C-alpha positions in Angstrom: -31.6 0.9 -15.2 -32.7 0.4 -19.0 -33.4 -3.2 -19.8 -31.9 -4.8 -22.9 -34.0 -6.4 -25.2 -32.0 -10.0 -26.1 -33.0 -11.2 -28.9 -33.0 -15.1 -30.3 -30.6 -16.2 -32.9 -32.1 -16.8 -36.4 -31.8 -21.1 -35.5 -33.7 -20.3 -32.0 -36.4 -18.1 -33.8 -36.7 -20.8 -36.3 -37.2 -23.1 -33.6 -40.0 -21.2 -32.0 -41.9 -20.4 -35.0 -41.8 -24.0 -36.2 -43.4 -24.7 -32.5 -45.8 -22.1 -32.6 -47.2 -23.5 -36.1 -47.7 -27.3 -34.7 -49.5 -26.1 -32.1 -53.0 -26.1 -33.2 -54.5 -23.6 -30.4 -51.7 -20.9 -30.9 -51.4 -20.4 -34.5 -49.2 -17.2 -36.0 -51.4 -14.7 -37.2 -51.1 -14.6 -41.2 -50.3 -11.2 -42.6 -53.6 -10.3 -43.9 -54.9 -11.0 -40.2 -52.1 -8.7 -39.1 -53.3 -5.8 -41.3 -56.6 -5.8 -39.3 -54.9 -6.2 -36.1 -52.8 -3.1 -36.8 -55.1 -0.4 -36.9 -57.3 -1.2 -33.6 -53.7 -1.5 -31.2 -53.6 1.1 -28.4 -50.6 2.9 -27.7 -48.5 2.3 -24.6 -47.4 4.8 -22.1 -46.5 8.3 -23.4 -48.6 11.4 -24.4 -52.2 10.6 -26.0 -52.3 11.3 -30.0 -54.1 14.3 -31.0 -57.0 14.7 -33.1 -54.4 15.9 -35.5 -56.9 18.5 -36.6 -55.8 21.2 -34.3 -52.4 23.5 -34.8 -50.6 25.2 -32.1 -50.3 29.1 -32.1 -49.0 31.9 -30.0 -51.6 33.9 -28.8 -51.0 37.1 -26.4 -54.0 37.5 -24.2 -54.1 39.9 -21.1 -53.4 38.3 -17.8 -56.4 38.7 -15.9 -58.3 37.1 -18.7 -55.3 34.3 -18.5 -55.6 34.0 -15.1 -59.5 33.6 -15.1 -59.3 30.8 -17.5 -56.9 28.8 -15.5 -58.4 29.2 -12.6 -61.0 27.0 -13.9 -58.2 23.9 -13.4 -57.1 21.4 -16.0 -58.5 21.5 -19.5 -58.6 25.2 -19.6 -57.0 25.4 -23.1 -59.5 22.8 -24.2 -62.6 25.0 -22.6 -61.2 28.1 -24.4 -61.2 26.1 -27.6 -64.6 25.1 -26.9 -65.7 29.0 -26.4 -64.3 30.1 -29.5 -65.6 26.7 -31.3 -69.5 27.6 -30.0 -69.1 31.6 -31.0 -67.7 30.1 -34.6 -71.2 28.1 -34.7 -73.3 31.3 -34.0 -72.0 32.8 -36.9 -74.6 35.6 -36.7 -72.8 36.4 -33.0 -69.3 36.3 -34.4 -70.5 38.9 -37.1 -71.8 41.1 -34.4 -68.7 40.9 -32.5 -66.8 41.7 -35.2 -68.6 44.6 -36.3 -68.4 46.0 -32.5 -64.4 45.9 -32.9 -64.6 47.6 -36.1 -66.5 50.4 -35.4 -64.4 50.5 -31.8 -67.4 49.7 -29.7 -66.1 46.7 -28.3 -62.2 48.3 -27.3 -61.9 49.1 -24.0 -60.7 52.2 -22.7 -57.6 50.6 -21.8 -57.0 49.2 -25.5 -57.9 52.9 -26.6 -55.0 54.6 -24.7 -52.5 51.9 -25.7 -53.1 52.4 -29.7 
């Protein structure tokens, strides 16, 4: 069952604020102080925020290749992303792979038949 939030009335809110301001050990934060606090607040429950740099795509992969990566357990998509990132860093390697694909040296017999 969902809990209901009970909001104080304007009169009750004023009394609470007055009591908080009068307590020297518990002063309410100023707007300037809140601006410093807000960026450091952590999220509560739910899915964690992403990095904001990833993009969701649809990709068709052979079932045996997909099964291999999924067999690695949780984080298999991140693992694929890391591998592709490493290939990207090794620009010479990617150029060699692209050259083999263009020349038809990397295409398997199964792929040649389908084409």
